[in-house]
C-alpha positions as CSV (number, residue, x, y, z in Angstrom):
1,M,141.9,72.7,83.0
2,L,141.5,69.2,84.4
3,M,137.7,68.9,83.2
4,E,139.1,69.8,79.6
5,K,141.8,67.2,79.8
6,Q,139.1,64.7,81.0
7,K,136.8,65.8,78.0
8,V,139.7,65.3,75.5
9,M,140.5,61.8,77.0
10,Q,136.9,60.8,76.8
11,E,136.8,61.9,73.2
12,K,139.8,59.9,72.4
13,L,138.5,56.8,74.2
14,T,135.2,57.1,72.3
15,D,137.2,57.4,69.0
16,L,139.2,54.4,69.8
17,E,136.1,52.3,70.8
18,G,134.5,53.3,67.5
19,R,137.6,52.3,65.5
20,S,137.6,49.0,67.2
21,R,134.0,48.3,66.1
22,R,134.8,49.5,62.4
23,N,134.1,46.1,60.9
24,N,131.2,45.3,63.2
25,I,127.4,45.5,62.4
26,R,124.4,44.8,64.6
27,I,121.3,42.7,63.5
28,Y,118.2,43.4,65.4
29,G,115.0,41.3,65.5
30,I,116.4,37.8,65.3
31,P,114.3,35.7,67.8
32,E,116.4,34.3,70.7
33,E,117.9,30.8,70.1
34,K,117.0,31.0,66.4
35,E,120.7,30.6,65.7
36,G,121.1,27.1,66.9
37,K,124.6,25.9,67.8
38,S,126.7,28.3,65.9
39,M,126.0,32.0,65.5
40,S,128.6,32.5,62.8
41,E,127.2,29.8,60.6
42,F,123.6,30.9,61.1
43,V,124.6,34.7,60.3
44,E,126.4,33.6,57.2
45,K,123.6,31.5,55.9
46,L,121.3,34.4,56.7
47,L,123.4,36.7,54.7
48,K,123.8,34.6,51.8
49,T,120.1,33.6,51.5
50,E,118.4,36.9,52.4
51,L,120.9,39.3,50.8
52,S,121.5,37.3,47.6
53,I,125.3,36.9,48.3
54,T,126.6,34.3,45.9
55,T,127.6,31.1,47.8
56,D,131.1,31.2,46.4
57,T,131.6,34.7,48.1
58,N,133.2,34.3,51.5
59,V,132.1,36.9,53.9
60,W,134.8,36.1,56.4
61,I,133.0,36.3,59.8
62,Q,135.5,36.4,62.6
63,R,133.0,36.4,65.4
64,A,129.3,36.6,66.0
65,H,127.4,36.7,69.2
66,R,124.4,38.2,71.0
67,A,124.8,41.5,72.7
68,L,126.2,41.1,76.3
69,A,123.1,41.5,78.2
70,R,120.7,39.3,80.2
71,K,118.4,37.1,78.2
72,P,115.0,39.0,77.7
73,E,111.7,38.0,79.1
74,R,109.5,35.9,76.8
75,N,107.6,38.9,75.3
76,A,110.6,41.4,75.3
77,P,112.4,42.2,72.0
78,P,115.5,39.8,71.5
79,R,119.0,40.9,72.0
80,S,120.8,42.2,68.9
81,I,123.5,40.2,67.3
82,V,127.0,41.6,67.0
83,V,128.9,40.4,63.7
84,N,132.5,41.1,63.2
85,F,133.9,40.9,59.7
86,L,137.6,40.3,58.7
87,E,137.2,43.1,56.1
88,F,135.7,46.5,56.3
89,N,134.5,46.3,52.7
90,T,132.5,43.2,53.5
91,K,130.7,45.0,56.3
92,Q,129.9,47.9,53.9
93,M,128.6,45.6,51.2
94,V,126.4,43.7,53.8
95,L,124.9,47.0,55.1
96,K,124.3,48.3,51.6
97,K,122.4,45.3,50.5
98,A,120.5,44.9,53.8
99,W,119.4,48.6,53.8
100,G,118.0,48.2,50.3
101,K,115.8,45.1,51.3
102,K,112.9,44.3,53.9
103,I,114.0,41.1,55.6
104,M,111.7,39.1,57.8
105,I,112.1,36.1,60.0
106,D,109.3,34.5,61.8
107,G,107.2,37.5,61.1
108,R,109.7,40.0,62.4
109,H,111.3,42.7,60.6
110,L,115.1,42.6,60.8
111,S,117.2,45.7,60.8
112,F,120.9,46.2,60.2
113,D,123.1,48.9,61.4
114,H,126.6,49.9,62.4
115,D,127.8,48.8,65.8
116,Y,128.3,52.3,67.4
117,A,130.2,53.2,70.6
118,T,128.0,53.6,73.7
119,V,128.4,57.3,73.8
120,V,127.4,57.7,70.3
121,V,124.3,55.4,70.6
122,Q,123.3,57.8,73.6
123,K,123.6,60.8,71.4
124,R,121.6,59.4,68.5
125,K,118.8,58.4,70.8
126,A,118.5,62.2,71.7
127,Y,117.1,62.8,68.2
128,K,114.9,59.8,67.9
129,G,111.8,62.0,67.8
130,I,113.2,64.4,65.2
131,K,113.9,61.3,62.9
132,R,110.3,59.9,63.4
133,A,108.8,63.4,62.5
134,L,110.9,63.7,59.4
135,K,110.1,60.3,58.2
136,E,106.2,61.0,58.8
137,R,106.7,64.0,56.6
138,G,108.8,62.3,53.9
139,V,111.7,64.4,54.4
140,R,115.0,62.7,53.4
141,F,117.7,62.8,56.1
142,Q,121.0,60.9,57.1
143,T,122.3,60.4,60.6
144,P,126.0,59.8,60.4
145,L,127.4,59.2,63.9
146,D,126.2,62.0,66.2
147,K,125.0,64.5,63.4
148,M,122.0,64.8,61.4
149,L,121.8,65.8,57.8
150,I,118.5,67.1,56.5
151,H,118.0,67.3,52.7
152,W,115.4,69.9,51.9
153,D,113.8,69.9,48.4
154,S,112.4,73.2,47.7
155,G,114.0,74.3,44.6
156,N,117.4,74.2,45.9
157,A,119.2,71.4,47.7
158,H,120.2,72.4,51.1
159,I,122.1,70.4,53.7
160,I,121.7,71.2,57.4
161,V,124.2,69.8,59.9
162,H,123.1,69.7,63.4
163,K,125.6,68.3,65.9
164,M,123.9,66.8,68.9
165,Q,125.2,68.5,72.1
166,R,125.0,66.6,75.3
167,R,121.8,67.7,77.1
168,S,121.8,67.9,80.9
């Protein structure tokens, strides 16, 4: 009974954490210290130039900062950048444009994604190998939160939903 209550509370906590990150994105691959003195100004300029967002469009960035981790060693991958937008629609527009384009900075490919709660990130890592195998075979799939949708094109369109279970 107590374990069941703890599980319910953990699920509620994860849901609240996810909702608090609703307007956030993560940008991966930007070299350390590339941002200069103002991360928000750097990100806004990057978005407007690389994603062809018109200069008169305000992206309303509330906060932007590096992930809260130790600064990596010289040859290690850079920390991600967390960007918080005032409006959810702006976040969605930025992700849609970023996912449809290859963006490079200093020879590094940038990737954009949602800012998931820690528990969700761990669940998504559990099927990283499956995603790689599907990409190699050219199979279309989606990975919303902690699920995987696979689109099979063999005459009829079938969708398989596989909810990841915590593995011990």
